[in-house]
C-alpha positions as CSV (number, residue, x, y, z in Angstrom):
1,M,0.0,0.2,0.1
2,S,1.5,3.4,-0.8
3,D,2.1,6.1,1.8
4,Q,-0.2,8.4,0.0
5,T,-3.0,6.4,0.8
6,L,-2.6,6.4,4.7
7,A,-1.1,9.8,4.9
8,P,0.0,13.0,3.0
9,D,3.4,12.2,1.0
10,L,6.0,14.4,-0.7
11,P,4.2,14.9,-3.7
12,R,1.8,17.1,-5.7
13,R,3.5,20.2,-4.3
14,D,6.4,21.8,-5.8
15,F,9.1,20.5,-3.4
16,L,11.7,18.8,-5.6
17,K,15.2,20.3,-4.9
18,Q,18.5,18.8,-5.3
19,A,20.5,18.3,-1.9
20,A,23.9,19.1,-1.4
21,A,26.5,17.3,-3.5
22,G,26.7,13.7,-2.0
23,A,23.0,13.6,-1.6
24,A,22.7,13.7,-5.6
25,G,19.0,13.1,-6.5
26,L,17.6,13.4,-2.8
27,A,13.9,14.9,-3.3
28,L,12.4,17.1,-0.9
29,A,9.2,18.7,-0.4
30,A,8.4,22.5,0.1
31,A,5.3,24.5,1.0
32,P,3.8,26.5,-1.9
33,G,4.8,30.0,-1.8
34,A,7.4,29.5,0.7
35,A,11.0,30.7,-0.7
36,H,13.0,27.4,0.5
37,A,16.6,27.7,-0.2
38,T,18.5,24.6,-1.5
39,H,21.4,25.3,1.1
40,A,23.8,23.2,-1.0
41,T,26.3,22.9,1.4
42,A,28.3,20.1,0.1
43,T,30.1,17.7,2.3
44,T,33.4,18.4,0.9
45,A,36.8,19.4,2.2
46,A,35.7,23.0,2.4
47,S,32.7,22.4,4.3
48,Y,34.6,20.2,6.7
49,A,37.2,22.9,7.3
50,R,34.0,24.5,9.4
51,I,34.0,21.5,11.9
52,R,35.1,23.0,15.2
53,G,38.3,21.5,16.6
54,A,38.7,20.6,20.3
55,N,39.3,24.1,21.2
56,E,37.0,25.7,19.0
57,R,33.4,26.8,19.9
58,V,30.4,25.0,18.5
59,R,27.8,27.5,17.5
60,V,24.4,26.1,18.1
61,G,20.8,27.3,16.6
62,I,17.4,26.4,18.1
63,V,15.0,25.5,15.6
64,G,11.4,26.0,17.1
65,W,11.1,27.4,20.8
66,S,8.8,24.8,22.2
67,D,8.0,24.0,25.8
68,R,10.3,20.8,25.3
69,C,13.2,23.0,24.5
70,R,12.7,25.5,27.1
71,S,12.0,23.2,29.9
72,T,14.5,20.2,29.1
73,L,16.7,20.5,26.1
74,L,17.9,24.0,26.8
75,P,18.8,23.1,30.5
76,A,20.5,19.9,29.6
77,F,22.4,21.5,26.9
78,Q,23.5,24.4,29.2
79,A,24.5,21.8,31.8
80,A,27.5,20.8,29.5
81,A,27.9,23.8,27.1
82,K,30.9,25.4,29.0
83,E,32.8,22.3,29.6
84,L,32.4,21.3,26.1
85,N,32.6,24.8,24.8
86,F,29.1,25.1,23.1
87,E,27.0,28.1,23.0
88,V,23.5,28.9,21.7
89,V,23.8,31.9,19.3
90,A,20.5,32.1,17.3
91,L,16.9,30.9,17.5
92,S,14.4,30.5,14.7
93,D,10.6,30.2,15.1
94,I,8.1,31.4,12.5
95,W,5.4,32.6,15.4
96,S,6.5,36.3,16.4
97,R,5.5,35.6,20.1
98,R,7.2,32.6,20.6
99,R,10.5,33.7,18.7
100,E,10.5,37.1,21.0
101,E,10.0,34.9,23.9
102,G,12.6,32.4,23.1
103,V,15.3,35.2,22.1
104,A,14.7,36.8,25.7
105,Q,14.5,33.5,27.5
106,V,17.5,31.9,25.9
107,G,19.5,35.1,26.1
108,Q,18.9,35.3,29.8
109,A,20.1,31.4,30.3
110,V,23.2,32.0,28.4
111,G,24.0,35.2,29.6
112,R,24.3,37.1,26.3
113,A,22.0,38.4,23.3
114,I,21.3,35.8,20.7
115,R,20.0,36.6,17.1
116,G,16.2,35.7,16.1
117,F,15.3,34.7,12.7
118,R,11.8,34.4,11.4
119,N,12.5,31.3,9.6
120,N,15.0,28.5,9.0
121,E,16.1,29.8,5.5
122,A,17.0,33.1,7.3
123,L,18.9,31.3,9.9
124,Y,21.0,29.2,7.4
125,D,21.5,32.0,4.9
126,A,23.3,34.0,8.1
127,K,25.9,31.3,8.3
128,V,26.1,32.0,11.9
129,T,25.7,28.2,13.4
130,D,27.4,24.9,13.1
131,A,24.7,22.9,14.6
132,V,20.9,22.8,15.5
133,I,18.6,21.6,18.1
134,I,15.2,20.7,16.5
135,S,12.3,20.9,18.4
136,T,9.5,21.9,16.3
137,A,5.9,19.9,15.7
138,D,5.9,16.3,15.1
139,F,5.5,16.3,11.3
140,Q,8.1,18.8,10.7
141,H,11.1,17.1,12.4
142,A,12.0,15.2,9.5
143,L,11.9,17.8,6.9
144,H,13.4,20.4,9.2
145,G,16.2,17.9,9.6
146,V,16.9,17.6,5.8
147,E,17.0,21.6,5.9
148,A,19.7,21.1,8.5
149,M,21.4,18.6,6.4
150,Q,21.3,20.5,3.4
151,A,22.8,23.6,5.4
152,G,25.9,21.5,6.7
153,Q,24.6,21.4,10.4
154,D,25.0,18.6,13.1
155,A,21.5,18.2,14.6
156,Y,19.6,17.1,17.5
157,I,16.3,16.1,16.2
158,E,13.1,15.7,18.6
159,K,11.1,12.5,18.1
160,P,9.3,10.9,16.4
161,L,11.6,11.3,13.5
162,A,8.7,11.0,11.0
163,N,5.3,9.9,10.9
164,T,5.1,9.1,7.0
165,M,7.4,7.0,5.1
166,A,8.2,9.5,2.8
167,D,9.6,11.9,5.3
168,A,11.4,8.9,7.1
169,K,13.1,8.1,3.9
170,A,13.9,11.8,3.1
171,I,15.6,12.5,6.5
172,R,17.6,9.1,6.4
173,D,18.9,9.6,2.8
174,A,19.8,13.3,3.7
175,V,21.8,12.2,6.8
176,R,23.6,9.2,5.2
177,S,24.6,11.5,2.3
178,S,25.8,14.4,4.7
179,R,28.0,12.6,7.2
180,R,26.6,14.9,9.8
181,I,26.2,14.1,13.4
182,V,22.7,13.5,14.2
183,Q,20.9,12.4,17.5
184,I,17.3,11.5,17.7
185,G,15.6,12.6,20.8
186,T,14.8,9.0,22.3
187,Q,16.6,9.7,25.5
188,R,16.1,6.2,26.8
189,R,19.3,5.1,24.7
190,S,21.4,7.2,27.0
191,S,19.9,6.1,30.1
192,P,22.2,3.9,32.5
193,K,19.1,1.8,33.5
194,Y,18.4,1.2,30.0
195,R,21.7,0.6,28.8
196,A,22.5,-1.7,31.5
197,A,19.2,-3.8,30.3
198,N,20.5,-3.9,26.8
199,D,23.6,-5.2,28.1
200,Y,21.9,-7.8,30.3
201,L,19.4,-9.1,27.5
202,R,22.1,-9.1,24.6
203,A,24.4,-11.1,27.2
204,G,21.9,-13.9,26.9
205,K,21.4,-14.1,30.7
206,F,17.8,-13.5,30.2
207,G,16.8,-16.0,27.5
208,D,14.6,-15.5,24.6
209,V,12.0,-12.7,25.1
210,V,8.4,-14.0,24.9
211,M,6.6,-11.2,25.6
212,A,6.6,-7.4,26.4
213,E,3.8,-5.3,28.1
214,M,4.0,-1.6,28.1
215,T,1.6,1.4,29.3
216,W,1.7,5.1,29.3
217,N,-1.3,6.2,31.4
218,V,-2.2,10.0,32.1
219,N,-5.1,11.7,33.5
220,Q,-4.7,15.4,32.6
221,P,-7.7,17.0,31.0
222,G,-5.3,19.8,29.6
223,R,-2.8,17.4,28.3
224,W,-1.9,19.1,24.6
225,R,-4.6,21.5,25.0
226,R,-3.7,25.2,25.1
227,P,-6.8,27.2,25.2
228,E,-5.3,30.5,26.2
229,L,-2.6,30.3,23.3
230,V,-5.4,29.4,20.9
231,A,-7.4,32.5,21.8
232,Q,-4.1,34.5,21.5
233,I,-2.5,33.5,18.4
234,R,-3.2,35.5,15.2
235,E,-2.6,34.2,11.6
236,Q,-0.6,37.6,10.6
237,D,1.7,36.8,13.5
238,T,3.0,33.5,12.0
239,D,3.6,31.8,8.7
240,W,0.8,29.3,8.2
241,T,1.8,28.2,4.8
242,R,5.2,27.7,5.9
243,Y,4.1,25.7,8.9
244,L,1.9,23.1,6.8
245,L,5.1,22.1,5.1
246,N,4.1,19.2,2.7
247,R,0.9,18.8,4.7
248,P,-2.3,19.3,2.3
249,F,-3.4,23.1,2.5
250,E,-6.2,23.9,4.7
251,P,-7.6,27.2,5.9
252,W,-5.8,28.8,9.0
253,D,-6.8,27.0,12.2
254,P,-5.1,28.1,15.5
255,R,-6.0,24.8,17.1
256,K,-4.0,22.9,14.6
257,Y,-1.1,25.1,15.0
258,V,-0.9,25.1,18.9
259,E,-2.6,21.8,19.6
260,Y,-1.5,19.8,16.6
261,R,-0.9,16.9,18.7
262,L,-4.8,16.3,18.7
263,F,-4.9,16.3,14.9
264,W,-3.9,14.1,12.1
265,P,-2.2,14.7,9.7
266,Y,0.1,16.8,12.0
267,S,0.4,14.1,14.6
268,S,-1.0,10.7,15.6
269,G,-1.3,11.9,19.1
270,I,-0.4,8.7,21.5
271,P,1.8,6.8,19.0
272,D,3.9,9.9,18.1
273,Q,4.5,11.2,21.5
274,W,4.7,8.1,23.7
275,M,4.9,5.0,22.0
276,V,7.9,5.6,19.9
277,H,9.9,5.9,23.0
278,Q,9.1,2.4,24.4
279,I,8.9,0.6,21.1
280,D,12.3,2.1,20.3
281,T,13.6,-0.1,23.3
282,V,12.2,-3.2,21.5
283,H,14.3,-2.5,18.6
284,W,17.5,-1.9,20.7
285,F,17.2,-4.7,23.1
286,T,16.4,-7.3,20.4
287,G,18.0,-6.2,17.3
288,F,14.8,-6.5,15.3
289,P,14.8,-3.4,13.1
290,R,10.7,-3.2,12.9
291,P,7.6,-5.4,13.8
292,R,6.3,-7.9,11.4
293,S,3.0,-6.7,12.0
294,V,0.7,-4.4,13.7
295,V,-2.9,-4.3,14.9
296,A,-4.5,-1.4,16.7
297,N,-7.7,-0.7,18.5
298,G,-9.2,2.5,20.6
299,G,-11.1,5.5,20.1
300,I,-11.9,8.8,21.6
301,Y,-14.0,7.7,24.5
302,L,-14.0,10.8,26.8
303,W,-12.3,14.0,25.3
304,K,-14.8,14.7,22.9
305,D,-13.4,18.3,22.2
306,G,-13.0,18.2,18.5
307,R,-9.7,16.2,18.6
308,R,-9.0,13.7,15.7
309,N,-6.6,11.4,17.7
310,W,-7.5,8.7,20.0
311,D,-7.6,9.1,23.8
312,T,-7.0,5.6,24.2
313,A,-5.2,3.0,22.2
314,T,-4.3,-0.7,22.4
315,I,-1.5,-1.5,19.8
316,V,-0.2,-5.2,19.4
317,F,3.0,-5.9,17.7
318,D,4.6,-9.1,16.6
319,Y,8.3,-9.3,16.3
320,G,10.6,-12.0,15.3
321,P,12.8,-13.2,12.4
322,L,11.2,-12.1,9.1
323,D,12.0,-15.6,7.6
324,D,10.8,-17.9,10.4
325,P,7.1,-17.0,11.7
326,T,7.4,-19.8,14.2
327,K,9.7,-17.8,16.4
328,G,9.2,-14.3,18.0
329,F,7.1,-12.4,20.5
330,Q,4.5,-10.1,21.3
331,V,4.5,-6.6,22.3
332,V,1.3,-5.2,23.9
333,Y,1.1,-1.4,24.2
334,A,-1.7,0.3,26.2
335,S,-2.1,4.0,26.5
336,R,-5.0,6.1,27.8
337,M,-5.4,9.7,28.6
338,T,-8.6,9.1,30.9
339,N,-7.2,7.3,33.8
340,A,-3.7,7.5,35.3
341,A,-3.4,4.1,37.0
342,G,-0.7,1.8,35.7
343,D,1.5,5.2,34.9
344,V,4.3,4.3,32.7
345,K,5.6,0.7,32.6
346,E,7.8,-1.6,30.6
347,Y,8.0,-5.2,31.4
348,Y,9.9,-7.8,29.4
349,Y,9.2,-11.5,29.9
350,S,11.1,-14.5,29.2
351,N,10.5,-18.1,30.1
352,G,12.7,-17.7,33.4
353,G,11.0,-14.4,34.7
354,M,10.8,-10.7,34.0
355,L,12.5,-7.4,33.5
356,N,10.8,-4.5,35.1
357,L,12.1,-1.4,33.5
358,D,10.3,0.9,36.0
359,T,12.4,-0.8,39.0
360,G,15.4,-1.8,37.0
361,R,15.2,-5.3,38.5
362,V,15.2,-8.7,37.1
363,T,13.1,-11.4,39.1
364,P,12.1,-14.9,38.5
365,E,8.6,-14.0,38.7
366,G,6.5,-16.0,36.3
367,G,9.5,-18.3,35.5
368,L,9.0,-22.1,34.9
369,T,9.3,-23.8,38.0
370,A,10.5,-27.3,38.8
371,S,7.2,-28.9,39.2
372,F,5.9,-27.8,35.9
373,A,9.3,-28.3,34.2
374,K,9.4,-31.9,35.2
375,A,6.0,-32.8,33.8
376,M,7.3,-31.5,30.3
377,G,10.7,-33.4,30.7
378,R,12.6,-30.1,31.1
379,E,14.5,-28.4,33.6
380,A,13.4,-25.2,35.6
381,F,14.3,-21.9,34.5
382,L,14.1,-19.2,37.3
383,L,16.1,-16.2,36.8
384,P,18.3,-14.8,39.7
385,E,17.0,-11.7,41.3
386,T,19.4,-8.8,39.7
387,T,19.5,-5.1,40.1
388,L,20.7,-3.6,36.9
389,V,21.5,0.2,38.1
390,E,21.2,1.0,41.7
391,S,18.5,3.6,42.1
392,G,20.8,6.1,43.6
393,A,22.7,6.6,40.3
394,R,22.3,10.2,39.2
395,V,23.9,12.7,37.1
396,E,25.8,15.3,39.4
397,T,23.9,18.4,38.0
398,A,20.4,16.8,37.3
399,A,18.9,18.7,40.5
400,S,19.9,22.1,39.6
401,T,19.0,22.0,35.7
402,G,15.3,21.2,35.5
403,A,16.1,18.5,33.1
404,D,15.5,14.9,33.8
405,R,18.8,12.7,34.1
406,D,18.2,10.8,30.8
407,S,17.8,14.1,28.8
408,L,20.9,15.5,30.3
409,L,23.0,12.4,29.4
410,H,21.3,12.2,26.0
411,V,21.9,15.9,25.0
412,R,25.8,15.4,26.4
413,D,26.3,12.3,24.2
414,W,25.3,14.1,21.2
415,M,27.5,17.2,22.0
416,E,30.6,14.8,22.8
417,A,29.7,12.9,19.3
418,V,29.7,16.1,17.5
419,R,33.1,16.7,19.0
420,A,34.3,13.3,18.6
421,R,32.9,12.9,15.0
422,R,31.3,9.7,15.9
423,K,28.0,7.8,16.2
424,P,25.7,9.1,19.1
425,N,23.5,6.8,20.9
426,A,20.3,7.3,18.9
427,D,21.4,7.6,15.5
428,I,19.4,8.2,12.4
429,E,19.0,4.2,11.9
430,A,17.4,4.0,15.3
431,G,14.9,6.8,14.3
432,Y,14.1,5.3,11.0
433,N,13.2,1.9,12.5
434,H,11.1,3.6,15.3
435,S,9.5,5.8,12.4
436,V,8.7,2.6,10.5
437,A,6.9,1.1,13.5
438,L,5.1,4.7,14.0
439,V,4.0,4.5,10.4
440,M,2.8,1.1,10.7
441,T,0.7,1.7,13.6
442,I,-0.7,4.8,12.0
443,A,-1.8,2.4,9.1
444,A,-3.5,0.0,11.6
445,I,-5.4,2.8,13.2
446,Q,-6.4,4.4,10.1
447,S,-7.5,1.1,8.4
448,G,-8.7,-1.1,11.1
449,R,-6.5,-4.0,9.5
450,K,-3.2,-5.5,10.0
451,A,-0.3,-3.4,8.9
452,T,2.8,-5.4,7.6
453,F,6.0,-3.7,5.8
454,D,7.3,-4.4,2.5
455,D,11.1,-4.2,2.9
456,R,11.9,-3.9,-0.9
457,A,9.9,-1.0,-1.4
458,Q,10.1,0.3,2.1
459,Q,6.5,0.9,2.2
460,V,3.6,-0.1,4.5
461,A,1.2,-3.1,3.3
462,L,-2.1,-3.9,4.7
463,A,-3.0,-7.7,5.3
């Protein structure tokens, strides 16, 4: 099944542009009427001369002054900026209010004035940055990442990386061609607890995974709702056409600008925001790059406020070797925005017990006991009690920055990777793989059918 059937693709709009040399033939999409520049900063000896040496400062621009950037990414960045010799020098946002707030707040945080730009084209044309932090709307991450690659920037790109296959392929191709250092914002990959779990599972101590259960439950009526901002934003204060990028044109709607997580095709809500974090750990821990199939059920059961995206979802994934359907395991992901019981949980099961990512402990709970094993002519399999990471482990600066520990470590890992020109913890392939699982999930939600994947075409198919 084509991506166009399920979601807006890179398309009818006049957005084909040649990417930088080394990314020859990469096709992009641009909004109608928006003067997007090609920014063909080639990955050549000349462009590599711009890479900052160990003692040179790395100049960083913020693309999108979001709540996530203000509350978490900027504090995490600032915690390591002096030591690693990075500085924020610029900010781009198409909404004048956010741009002005961002320039003032970032300037206060860094202790110096920074430059504000009304769009990314102006930012990159000014040639004042070496790297960017991209924290814009869900559907914009991939194409804003492509712009950054074309401008020769290293980038920290918030998750989800992409929620259509066309966008996912465009950003992966751009990163592969650019040789830039790109970290995707799935910060579990820098968490000591999750890294210890990955080491434990890959060492074979756990046995084969037979099941994983995941929840992400909240009960916050105002989650993703911003009525005050919706009432205050005016079309003339932003650039609606540029905001839409390659999504189908529709008339100005302040809710879809400010509360975009509630509305497809800008976000799928629960899967875009929360599911990708947890499904990414499945890929990481097991080595499987994508599910074999996905089915989904759910609906808008309580918050009938005009939203398009479900407030309750249960999604079932099948994982295992693509050439052997008799082997594998199931992942059940359940999320509701109507009751918080259960909170955020990740449980992995083998025949010998369970791994609880909430506590960071492995226990023999549910494992094969001697009495039942004997009846099957087998030996008991009960995992020894194991603590993966002591609960007291933390980052020195975590208490004073306002950023959570994992985000501190993840942003720092990106900064260190930029310095060393090495692969970061959550590289473009990890982001692409969680995007595939996300697009399969969206297909299952929208069609009511089982979503599979055609590896040759790199497209979702429906069973």
